[in-house]
C-alpha positions as CSV (number, residue, x, y, z in Angstrom):
1,M,-3.2,11.9,14.8
2,G,0.0,10.1,13.7
3,R,1.5,8.8,10.5
4,I,-0.2,6.1,8.4
5,L,1.5,3.7,6.1
6,A,-0.3,2.4,3.0
7,V,0.7,-0.9,1.5
8,D,0.0,-1.9,-2.1
9,F,0.6,-5.7,-1.6
10,G,2.1,-7.8,-4.3
11,R,3.9,-11.2,-4.2
12,R,7.1,-9.7,-5.7
13,R,6.7,-5.9,-5.2
14,I,5.2,-4.0,-2.3
15,G,4.3,-0.4,-2.9
16,L,4.5,1.9,0.1
17,A,3.3,5.4,1.0
18,V,3.3,7.3,4.2
19,C,1.5,10.5,5.3
20,D,2.7,13.3,7.5
21,E,1.7,13.5,11.2
22,L,-1.2,15.8,10.4
23,Q,-2.5,13.3,7.8
24,M,-2.6,15.9,5.1
25,T,-0.1,14.7,2.4
26,A,0.9,11.2,1.2
27,T,4.4,10.5,0.0
28,G,5.5,7.4,-1.9
29,L,8.4,5.4,-0.4
30,P,10.8,3.1,-2.3
31,T,9.1,-0.1,-3.5
32,L,10.1,-3.3,-1.7
33,H,11.2,-6.2,-3.9
34,V,10.6,-9.4,-2.1
35,H,10.8,-13.2,-2.7
36,S,8.4,-14.4,0.0
37,L,5.5,-13.5,2.3
38,H,7.9,-13.6,5.3
39,E,10.4,-11.2,3.6
40,G,7.5,-8.8,2.7
41,I,6.2,-8.8,6.3
42,A,9.7,-8.2,7.7
43,G,10.3,-5.4,5.2
44,V,7.1,-3.6,5.9
45,A,7.6,-4.0,9.7
46,Q,11.0,-2.4,9.4
47,V,9.5,0.6,7.5
48,V,6.8,0.9,10.2
49,G,9.5,1.4,12.8
50,A,11.8,3.6,10.7
51,E,9.0,5.9,9.7
52,R,7.4,6.1,13.2
53,V,4.0,4.8,11.8
54,E,1.0,4.7,14.0
55,Q,-1.3,2.7,11.7
56,V,-0.9,0.5,8.6
57,V,-3.5,0.3,5.8
58,V,-3.2,-2.7,3.4
59,G,-4.9,-2.4,0.1
60,L,-7.5,-5.1,-0.6
61,P,-7.7,-5.8,-4.3
62,L,-11.4,-6.8,-4.6
63,N,-12.9,-7.7,-7.9
64,M,-15.2,-5.1,-9.5
65,D,-18.2,-7.0,-8.2
66,G,-16.8,-6.9,-4.7
67,S,-15.8,-10.6,-4.6
68,R,-12.5,-11.8,-3.4
69,G,-10.0,-13.4,-5.8
70,E,-6.6,-15.0,-5.3
71,M,-4.8,-11.7,-4.7
72,A,-7.4,-10.4,-2.2
73,R,-7.0,-13.6,-0.2
74,A,-3.2,-13.2,-0.4
75,A,-3.6,-9.6,0.8
76,E,-5.8,-10.8,3.7
77,E,-3.1,-13.3,4.7
78,F,-0.5,-10.6,4.6
79,D,-2.7,-8.3,6.7
80,R,-3.2,-11.0,9.3
81,S,0.5,-11.9,9.5
82,L,1.6,-8.2,9.6
83,G,-0.8,-7.6,12.4
84,Q,0.8,-10.4,14.4
85,V,4.3,-8.8,14.2
86,C,3.5,-5.1,14.3
87,D,2.4,-3.5,17.5
88,R,0.3,-1.0,15.5
89,P,-3.3,-1.3,14.1
90,V,-3.4,-2.9,10.7
91,C,-6.5,-2.8,8.5
92,L,-7.6,-3.7,5.0
93,F,-8.9,-1.0,2.7
94,D,-10.7,-1.5,-0.7
95,E,-8.2,-0.6,-3.4
96,R,-10.1,-1.4,-6.5
97,L,-8.5,0.3,-9.5
98,S,-5.6,1.8,-7.6
99,S,-3.1,0.1,-10.1
100,V,-5.1,1.3,-13.0
101,G,-5.2,4.8,-11.6
102,A,-1.4,4.7,-11.0
103,K,-0.8,3.6,-14.6
104,N,-3.0,6.5,-15.8
105,E,-1.2,9.0,-13.6
106,M,2.2,7.8,-15.0
107,R,0.9,8.0,-18.6
108,V,-0.2,11.6,-17.9
109,M,3.2,12.4,-16.4
110,G,4.9,11.0,-19.5
111,I,6.7,8.1,-17.7
112,K,7.8,5.5,-20.2
113,N,6.7,1.8,-19.9
114,R,10.1,0.5,-18.9
115,K,10.3,2.9,-15.9
116,R,6.8,2.1,-14.6
117,K,7.4,-1.3,-12.9
118,G,8.3,-0.1,-9.3
119,A,6.6,3.3,-9.8
120,V,3.2,1.7,-10.4
121,D,3.3,0.1,-6.9
122,R,4.5,3.3,-5.2
123,I,1.9,5.5,-6.9
124,A,-0.8,2.9,-6.2
125,A,0.1,3.0,-2.5
126,V,-0.1,6.8,-2.6
127,L,-3.6,6.6,-4.2
128,I,-4.7,4.0,-1.6
129,L,-3.5,6.3,1.2
130,E,-5.1,9.5,-0.3
131,T,-8.4,7.6,-0.7
132,Y,-8.2,6.3,2.8
133,L,-7.5,9.8,4.3
134,Q,-10.5,11.2,2.3
135,R,-12.7,8.4,3.6
136,I,-11.8,9.1,7.3
137,G,-12.3,12.8,6.7
138,R,-8.8,14.2,6.6
């Protein structure tokens, strides 16, 4: 099967999560803090190698009606660019409400607002990966 890396793309912060080789559990990785698209691609590509990832899933933040806004187009550009530098399959996956879900999870866990910034992205990536694994039947 192999490990899958989920990416919660943002222009300044990129949340990451990886699953085990049996694709049963998702674990959040440290959030990348970036200043450019190029820096984000390089950072994610480095994680792909370090974590021995077989596939990358990039969250696609569609609007609730399914249309593509500015961030969805930016995620699509990130996906295309990452696919050109990684020798692994890279795909987009609908991530509507993953950040909202992450904020709700943190509220339930009692994490204070000031500690949420990087954690939101990491937890959103975990939720993207868990949803993706459910969708593919793992």
